[in-house]
C-alpha positions in Angstrom: -17.8 28.8 45.1 -17.9 31.6 42.6 -19.7 32.5 40.3 -20.1 34.8 37.2 -23.1 36.0 35.3 -22.2 35.9 31.2 -24.7 36.9 28.4 -25.7 34.3 26.2 -25.7 35.5 22.4 -27.9 34.1 20.6 -30.0 32.1 23.3 -31.8 33.6 26.4 -29.4 35.2 29.0 -28.7 32.6 31.6 -26.2 32.2 34.7 -23.1 30.3 34.1 -21.9 29.0 37.2 -18.1 28.7 37.3 -16.7 26.4 40.2 -13.5 27.3 41.0 -12.0 24.2 42.3 -10.0 23.4 44.6 -7.9 20.1 45.1 -8.5 19.4 49.1 -5.4 19.2 51.5 -2.8 18.2 49.2 0.3 19.6 48.4 0.5 18.6 44.3 -1.5 20.9 42.6 0.7 23.7 41.5 -0.1 27.7 43.1 -3.4 25.8 45.4 -1.7 25.9 48.3 -4.0 26.3 50.9 -7.3 26.0 48.9 -10.0 26.0 50.7 -13.3 27.6 50.6 -13.4 30.6 52.4 -15.9 31.9 55.5 -18.7 29.5 57.0 -17.7 26.8 54.0 -13.8 26.4 55.6 -14.0 23.3 56.2 -15.0 22.2 53.1 -13.1 20.7 50.0 -14.2 21.4 46.2 -13.1 18.6 44.2 -12.6 18.0 40.5 -15.2 15.5 39.0 -12.6 12.7 38.7 -10.2 11.5 41.7 -8.4 8.6 40.0 -11.4 8.3 37.5 -13.5 6.7 40.6 -16.6 8.4 40.6 -17.4 9.1 44.4 -20.6 8.0 46.6 -22.5 9.8 49.4 -20.3 8.8 52.7 -17.0 7.8 50.9 -14.2 8.1 52.9 -11.6 10.9 51.9 -7.9 11.1 52.5 -6.7 14.5 51.6 -3.4 13.8 52.0 -2.9 11.7 48.6 -6.1 13.2 47.5 -7.6 9.5 47.5 -11.1 8.2 47.4 -11.8 5.1 50.4 -14.5 3.6 48.3 -16.7 1.1 50.3 -15.4 2.1 54.2 -18.2 2.4 55.8 -17.6 5.1 58.4 -20.6 7.7 57.7 -24.0 7.0 57.7 -27.1 9.8 56.4 -30.3 10.0 54.0 -29.4 10.5 51.0 -31.1 14.1 49.6 -32.1 15.7 46.1 -30.3 19.0 45.4 -32.1 21.2 42.8 -29.7 22.0 40.1 -28.9 26.4 39.7 -30.0 27.3 35.9 -28.1 25.6 33.3 -26.8 27.6 30.5 -25.6 27.2 27.1 -22.6 29.9 26.6 -20.1 30.3 23.4 -18.8 33.2 24.4 -15.1 33.4 24.8 -14.8 34.8 28.9 -13.7 32.5 31.1 -9.5 32.0 31.9 -8.4 29.1 31.4 -6.5 28.5 34.5 -9.7 28.8 36.4 -12.1 26.1 34.0 -9.1 24.0 34.2 -9.4 23.8 38.2 -12.7 22.2 37.9 -12.7 20.3 34.4 -9.5 17.5 34.3 -8.3 17.9 30.6 -4.9 19.1 29.1 -4.6 22.1 26.4 -3.0 20.7 23.8 1.0 21.7 23.6 1.4 22.9 27.1 3.7 20.7 29.6 1.1 18.8 31.8 0.8 19.0 36.1 -0.8 16.3 37.0 -0.8 14.5 40.1 1.3 11.6 41.8 -0.3 8.2 40.6 -1.0 7.2 44.5 -3.3 4.6 44.5 -6.2 6.2 43.0 -4.9 9.4 43.4 -5.7 12.3 40.8 -6.7 15.8 39.9 -6.9 18.3 37.0 -4.1 19.0 34.4 -2.9 22.6 34.2 -1.5 24.8 31.4 2.4 24.9 33.5 4.4 27.4 31.2 2.9 28.9 28.2 4.4 30.8 24.5 4.1 34.4 24.9 3.7 33.7 21.0 0.7 32.2 21.5 -3.3 32.9 22.4 -5.1 30.2 24.1 -9.0 31.0 24.3 -11.7 29.1 26.5 -15.1 28.4 25.4 -17.5 26.2 27.6 -21.0 24.5 27.5 -22.1 23.2 31.2 -25.6 22.0 32.4 -26.2 21.4 35.6 -28.7 18.5 36.3 -28.7 18.4 40.3 -27.1 15.8 42.5 -27.3 14.4 46.4 -26.1 15.9 49.4 -25.9 13.6 52.8 -28.0 14.7 55.4 -27.9 14.6 59.2 -24.9 13.0 59.0 -23.0 10.8 61.6 -20.0 8.6 61.9 -21.0 5.1 61.6 -21.4 2.8 64.8 -18.2 0.7 63.7 -16.0 4.1 63.3 -16.8 5.6 66.8 -15.0 3.4 68.8 -11.3 3.8 66.6 -8.8 5.5 67.5 -6.9 8.3 65.5 -4.6 6.7 63.2 -6.9 3.3 62.3 -10.0 5.9 61.9 -7.4 7.5 59.7 -6.1 4.9 57.6 -9.7 3.3 57.2 -11.4 6.2 56.5 -9.4 8.8 55.5 -9.8 12.8 57.0 -13.0 13.6 55.6 -15.7 12.4 53.9 -18.2 12.8 50.6 -20.8 15.3 51.6 -22.6 16.7 48.4 -22.0 15.3 44.7 -23.0 17.7 42.0 -24.1 16.2 38.5 -24.7 17.2 35.0 -21.8 17.9 31.7 -18.8 20.6 30.8 -17.6 20.9 27.7 -14.9 23.2 26.9 -13.0 24.3 23.7 -9.9 25.1 24.0 -8.4 28.0 20.4 -4.9 28.1 20.7 -3.6 30.2 18.6 0.0 30.3 17.9 1.1 33.1 15.8 4.9 32.2 15.5 6.3 35.4 17.0 5.2 38.1 20.1 5.5 40.5 17.3 2.7 38.8 15.3 0.4 37.7 18.2 0.3 41.6 19.5 -0.2 42.9 15.8 -3.4 40.3 15.1 -4.7 41.1 18.6 -5.3 44.4 17.7 -7.0 43.8 14.4 -9.0 40.8 16.0 -12.0 40.9 18.3 -10.6 38.2 20.9 -13.5 37.8 22.4 -17.8 36.9 21.9 -19.1 33.8 20.8 -17.4 31.0 19.4 -18.8 31.6 15.7 -17.9 35.3 15.4 -14.4 34.5 16.3 -14.5 31.7 13.6 -15.8 34.3 11.3 -13.5 37.0 11.9 -10.4 34.5 11.7 -11.7 33.3 8.7 -12.0 36.9 6.8 -8.7 37.7 8.0 -7.1 34.5 6.6 -9.0 35.1 3.2 -6.8 38.0 2.9 -4.0 35.9 2.6 -2.1 38.4 5.9 -2.8 35.7 8.5 0.4 34.2 9.9 0.7 31.0 12.4 -1.7 27.9 13.0 -4.6 26.9 14.8 -5.0 24.4 17.2 -8.9 23.5 18.6 -9.3 21.0 21.5 -12.0 19.4 23.5 -12.8 18.4 26.6 -16.2 16.9 28.0 -17.9 15.4 31.2 -21.1 13.7 31.0 -23.2 12.9 27.7 -22.3 10.1 25.8 -18.7 9.2 25.4 -18.9 7.3 22.0 -20.5 10.6 20.9 -18.5 13.2 21.9 -16.0 15.1 19.2 -12.9 15.2 21.7 -10.1 14.8 19.1 -7.9 17.7 18.7 -7.4 19.5 15.2 -5.3 21.9 13.9 -4.4 24.1 11.1 -2.4 26.7 8.9 -3.0 29.9 9.4 -1.8 31.2 5.8 -4.7 30.5 3.4 -8.7 29.9 3.5 -7.8 26.3 2.0 -5.9 25.3 5.1 -8.0 27.2 7.5 -11.1 24.8 6.1 -10.6 22.3 8.1 -11.0 23.6 11.2 -13.9 26.4 10.3 -15.7 23.2 9.6 -14.7 21.7 13.2 -15.6 24.8 15.1 -19.0 24.5 13.1 -19.6 21.2 13.9 -18.8 22.0 17.8 -21.3 25.2 18.0 -24.2 22.6 16.5 -22.8 20.0 18.7 -22.7 22.3 22.2 -25.8 23.5 21.2 -28.0 21.1 20.3 -27.0 17.0 21.1 -24.5 17.8 24.5 -27.5 19.2 26.1 -30.0 17.1 25.2 -27.5 13.9 26.3 -26.5 15.4 29.6 -30.3 14.9 30.6 -29.9 11.2 30.5 -26.7 10.7 31.1 -25.3 13.1 33.1 -21.6 13.1 35.2 -20.1 14.2 38.1 -18.8 17.8 37.9 -17.6 18.0 41.2 -18.4 17.0 44.5 -17.9 18.4 48.2 -15.8 16.8 50.9 -16.2 17.5 55.0 -13.7 16.7 57.9 -14.9 13.8 59.6 -13.5 15.8 63.1 -16.6 18.1 62.3 -18.3 14.7 63.6 -16.4 14.1 66.4 -14.1 11.6 65.1 -10.3 11.5 66.2 -8.0 12.6 63.8 -4.5 13.8 64.2 -3.7 17.3 62.6 0.1 17.4 63.5 2.1 16.6 61.1 6.3 17.2 62.1 8.0 19.5 60.5 10.6 18.0 58.9 8.2 16.1 57.2 6.2 19.1 56.0 10.1 20.1 54.6 10.3 16.7 53.1 6.9 17.4 51.3 7.4 20.4 50.1 10.9 18.8 49.0 8.7 16.5 46.8 7.0 18.6 45.6 9.4 20.1 44.1 11.1 17.5 42.2 7.7 16.5 41.0 7.3 19.4 39.0 10.7 19.3 37.5 10.2 15.8 37.1 6.9 16.6 35.3 8.7 18.8 32.7 11.1 16.9 32.2 9.0 13.7 31.3 6.8 16.3 29.2 10.2 16.8 27.3 10.3 13.2 26.3 7.0 13.0 25.1 7.7 16.1 23.2 10.9 15.4 21.6 9.3 12.4 20.7 6.4 13.7 18.7 8.7 16.6 17.1 10.7 13.9 15.5 14.3 14.5 18.3 14.0 12.3 20.8 15.8 12.6 23.8 19.1 9.9 24.7 17.7 7.2 26.0 20.0 7.2 28.8 18.5 10.5 29.8 14.9 9.1 29.1 15.7 6.2 31.7 17.0 8.6 34.2 13.6 10.6 33.9 11.5 7.1 34.1 14.0 6.5 37.5 13.8 9.3 39.1 9.3 9.3 38.8 9.4 6.0 40.0 11.7 7.6 43.0 9.6 10.1 43.9 6.2 8.1 43.6 7.4 5.4 46.1 9.2 8.6 48.1 5.2 9.9 48.4 3.8 6.8 49.3 5.9 6.8 52.4 5.5 10.5 53.3 1.8 10.8 52.3 0.5 8.3 53.4 -1.3 7.2 57.2 0.9 4.8 58.8 -0.3 4.0 62.5 3.0 3.1 64.5 3.1 -0.7 65.8 4.0 0.1 68.9 1.4 2.6 69.4 -2.5 2.6 67.9 -2.7 6.1 68.4 0.1 7.5 67.1 1.7 8.3 63.8 5.1 6.4 62.4 7.2 8.8 59.6 10.0 6.7 59.7 9.3 5.3 56.5 9.1 8.3 54.8 12.4 9.3 56.6 14.2 6.4 55.3 12.6 6.6 51.9 13.7 10.4 51.6 17.0 9.9 52.2 17.5 7.6 49.8 15.5 9.7 47.2 17.9 12.6 48.4 20.9 10.5 47.0 19.4 8.2 44.4 17.6 10.8 42.4 19.8 11.3 38.5 20.8 14.6 37.9 19.1 16.2 34.9 21.4 18.3 33.0 18.5 21.2 31.8 20.5 22.4 29.7 21.0 18.8 27.5 17.6 18.5 28.3 15.9 21.2 26.9 13.4 21.3 23.5 14.9 24.8 22.1 11.8 25.9 19.4 13.2 28.0 16.2 10.9 29.9 14.3 11.3 31.1 11.0 9.5 33.9 9.6 9.3 34.0 5.9 9.3 37.6 5.6 12.6 38.1 7.1 15.3 38.1 4.8 17.6 37.0 7.7 15.5 34.1 8.6 16.2 33.3 12.2 19.8 31.7 13.7 21.2 29.5 16.7 24.1 31.2 18.3 26.7 29.3 20.0 27.3 31.6 23.8 30.0 29.8 25.0 34.1 29.7 24.9 33.9 26.1 23.2 32.4 24.0 20.5 28.7 23.9 20.7 27.1 21.0 18.9 23.3 20.4 18.3 20.8 17.9 16.6 17.9 19.7 15.0 14.1 18.5 13.4 12.5 20.9 11.1 8.7 20.5 12.3 6.4 18.9 9.8 2.8 20.1 8.1 3.5 23.6 8.2 3.2 25.7 4.9 4.1 29.2 4.4 4.1 31.9 1.1 7.1 33.2 -1.0 4.6 35.6 -2.9 -0.1 35.9 -2.1 -0.8 33.2 -4.6 2.5 30.0 -3.7 1.8 28.0 -0.2 4.7 25.7 0.0 6.1 23.4 2.2 9.5 23.5 3.7 10.6 21.6 0.5 9.4 24.2 -1.5 7.1 21.9 -3.6 4.3 23.3 -4.6 1.1 23.2 -7.2 2.1 26.3 -9.5 4.9 26.9 -7.9 8.3 26.4 -6.0 10.4 26.6 -9.0 13.8 27.7 -8.4 13.9 31.2 -9.5 16.8 33.3 -10.9 18.1 35.7 -8.0 17.4 33.9 -5.0 19.8 33.2 -2.2 20.4 29.5 -3.6 20.0 29.4 -7.3 20.3 25.4 -7.4 16.8 25.3 -4.8 13.4 25.9 -5.1 12.0 29.3 -4.1 10.1 29.0 -1.0 12.3 26.1 0.3 14.0 26.1 4.1 18.3 26.7 3.8 20.2 26.4 6.2 23.3 28.9 6.2 26.3 28.2 7.5 29.1 31.1 7.2 28.3 32.5 4.6 26.6 30.1 2.0 23.6 28.6 1.8 22.0 25.2 1.1 18.9 23.5 1.4 18.2 22.3 5.0 18.1 18.8 5.2 14.4 17.4 7.7 17.0 16.7 10.6 20.7 16.7 11.0 23.6 17.5 13.3 25.4 20.7 13.3 28.3 22.2 14.9 29.0 26.0 15.8 31.8 27.5 16.8 32.0 30.1 19.9 30.2 33.5 19.0 29.3 32.4 15.6 25.8 31.1 14.7 24.3 28.8 12.0 20.6 30.3 10.4 17.7 29.5 8.6 15.7 31.4 6.0 13.6 30.7 3.3 14.6 30.9 -0.2 13.4 33.7 -2.0 15.2 37.2 -3.9 16.6 39.6 -1.7 14.7 42.9 -1.6 11.0 40.4 -1.9 10.8 39.0 1.1 7.7 41.9 1.9 5.0 40.3 0.8 5.7 36.5 2.1 3.6 35.4 4.9 3.7 32.1 7.7 6.6 30.4 9.1 8.5 27.1 9.1 9.7 25.9 13.0 12.7 24.1 13.6 13.4 22.3 17.3 17.4 21.7 18.5 18.7 20.5 21.4 22.5 21.0 22.7 24.0 18.0 22.8 27.4 19.6 24.0 26.3 21.4 26.7 27.3 18.9 29.6 30.8 20.0 29.1 32.4 21.9 30.7 32.2 24.7 28.2 31.8 28.5 30.0 29.1 30.9 28.4 29.8 34.4 27.9 28.2 37.5 27.3 26.5 37.4 23.6 24.0 39.6 21.7 22.3 39.2 18.4 21.9 42.4 16.1 19.9 43.1 13.1 20.9 45.8 10.8 18.9 46.9 7.9 20.5 48.3 5.1 18.2 51.0 4.4 18.6 52.4 8.2 20.6 55.0 7.6 20.6 55.8 11.8 21.7 52.3 11.9 21.1 50.0 15.3 22.9 51.4 18.2 24.5 48.9 20.8 26.0 49.6 24.4 27.8 46.9 26.6 25.4 45.7 29.3 28.4 44.4 31.7 29.0 48.4 32.0 33.0 47.8 31.4 35.1 48.2 28.2 36.3 44.8 26.9 36.8 43.2 23.6 34.1 41.9 21.7 34.2 39.5 18.1 31.7 40.4 16.1 30.7 38.1 13.2 28.3 39.7 10.6 25.8 37.1 8.2 23.3 38.0 5.3 23.3 39.8 2.0 22.4 43.1 0.8 23.1 46.1 -1.3 23.0 49.7 -1.7 20.5 49.6 -5.0 18.0 47.5 -6.5 20.2 47.0 -10.2 23.6 46.6 -7.6 25.0 43.3 -6.9 24.4 41.5 -3.4 27.1 41.6 -0.9 27.3 40.3 2.5 29.1 42.2 5.5 32.9 42.5 3.5 31.7 45.1 1.1 31.0 45.5 -2.7 33.9 46.0 -5.3 33.4 49.7 -5.7 34.1 53.0 -3.7 32.0 54.1 -1.2 32.5 58.2 -1.8 33.5 61.1 0.6 30.0 61.5 2.1 30.2 57.5 3.4 30.7 57.2 7.1 34.0 55.1 6.0 35.4 56.7 3.4 38.2 54.2 3.0 36.1 51.2 2.7 34.4 50.3 0.0 30.6 50.8 -0.3 28.5 47.6 0.9 30.6 47.1 3.9 29.2 46.6 7.6 31.0 49.8 9.7 31.0 51.1 13.2 30.9 54.4 14.9 31.3 55.4 18.2 29.1 58.9 17.9 27.0 60.4 15.1 29.3 62.4 12.7 32.7 60.6 14.5 34.8 58.3 12.2 33.9 54.7 11.3 35.6 52.1 11.1 35.2 48.8 9.0 33.7 45.5 10.8 33.3 43.2 7.6 32.3 40.2 8.2 34.5 38.9 10.9 36.6 41.8 13.6 37.8 41.4 16.9 37.0 45.2 18.3 36.7 47.2 21.4 33.9 48.8 22.8 33.9 51.1 25.8 31.8 51.0 28.9 28.7 52.7 28.9 29.5 54.3 25.3 27.1 53.3 22.6 28.5 52.2 19.1 26.4 52.3 16.0 26.2 49.4 12.8 25.2 50.1 9.6 25.7 49.3 5.6 28.6 52.2 4.1 26.3 54.2 2.1 26.4 57.8 0.5 24.7 60.6 2.2 20.9 60.4 2.1 21.7 57.4 -0.3 19.8 54.7 1.7 16.0 54.9 1.3 16.5 52.0 -2.0 18.9 49.9 0.3 18.0 46.3 0.0 18.9 43.5 2.6 19.7 42.7 6.1 22.6 41.7 8.2 22.5 39.6 11.4 25.0 40.4 13.7 26.7 37.8 16.8 28.6 39.9 19.4 30.7 38.0 21.5 32.5 39.3 24.7 35.8 37.0 24.5 37.6 39.6 27.3 35.4 41.2 29.9 37.6 42.0 32.6 39.6 45.0 31.6 41.8 44.7 34.5 43.3 41.3 32.8 44.4 42.6 29.5 45.2 45.5 27.5 41.8 46.6 25.0 41.9 45.6 21.5 40.6 49.0 19.7 41.0 47.7 15.9 42.7 43.9 15.8 43.2 43.3 12.1 
């Protein structure tokens, strides 16, 4: 076990002992293979506080193959000795990695996929964050109170167990016994800050002190939110061991970080948690301690006959079961998450995932259990494992990941093109989407609105917005070059190399003071069909960027690309908006393409070289290893007052030059 000393601000200095818990012997804990305590304690396993919600008793048998306690089996005798507690601590400083904490403390971080143990009898284990979004920052605070425990002294095999041969011993007693139980209480507080994008997370991490006491972080968050400049959301999740369950503050809370009013619910929650963690909880634990962890030791240390050899093919089957289980847990989490966001998975696919879960459990029961041979009590019979594994190999349903995947699209309020779903395939892609509920964003420093644009004191239609018939601040869907109010849920068809977009309804040129984001979840409905992926890229071109945006073919070969452009821009705040097709106005001799109109999207292959008009939709050739540049057709030195942004979708339609003649300028 490892420990770390932490300074407790506002309390006397104390030691917080963090047990890096391991789940003994099994293959079901992701990333914990060989998780044994090193050195002199190598014969022991440290288990989390509960296994299948069964509280251990000293001397209980333990089956490391399935992480299962064998209660009531009298295999070990000894004398109970009290274990003095280490110095307890009250710690609310964020200085603990969530993975380390979750190894000891069984609880799920809200919003992350779950990695659990198979439900084999009384199996158990910890929940563990399997994947995280790059835009999310997780901070874990903890309070731990140790009250001591019990240890088995003078240990020996019980008389009834001494005569048992190897496999009957395994079947009855497992391969270990509970040697020590550590009691006390543990309270974890997980703050998940979702900034919506990696850029926002990085920006705010540099402006805030993401460490130190919980109260200091709460105060800093409140100050930043009060300025009206913070995007994203905060989720508070609490887990508790020990104490009085009926008094536990364990429900999750989520709030927006777009305004002080939105943040108030989380601020109050943090204040309540600080009072609870430093006062009521330690008092509860003294009178009602829980099991923090327990330690097992092998029965072979006591002279028991234990068969440790497992055939190589069985070990391989276990490894394959481990992989099947991990994959299926992800699919199961997608089923739950899909229902939560209002985009349920296809019932047939849900049924397949449930069927796979049952089949994996049945196979694991056969491959991780002790089954003595009927012919010889001291040999292990793996025939059931081999038979069941063969059935599972052919019986597991194939889950199409492209169809099962739940995609998340965040739409920043301050982006004039928002965000889009583009089709990278060579055929039509059908998607179903759902707009997340409960989020808010701002179309100016004072008006916080939902995706429908409704707000007290604001949200009415405004002159010059992207959609004149919809409320300012509402979420729009962009199909082709047209904008309309987004439905809460719906289905869309996207053709090859094209995109549909989502954007706030605001006035072009006035997006910079917007804050917050909306989220759209979507799933591909047609990706089970045989449609091939093509090299497809997305670029953003700002109207005021005179240098333009560069693109180089990643394939390093000359290819034919279709370029589709979306969005609006203009060459001056006083001029009419246009799409990438340009305005009805001549550009002039100093423009990149003097022959094309002002505000047309153009492409050039080198600085100073002649540009060609791309407009809304054009197919062109792009040479291997030769950068091309996209920008607005505008007079030299006239870009600084331009407004707007265009999104480009580039799809390589023909990337094998040997098979076709290159098209350099197709009308």
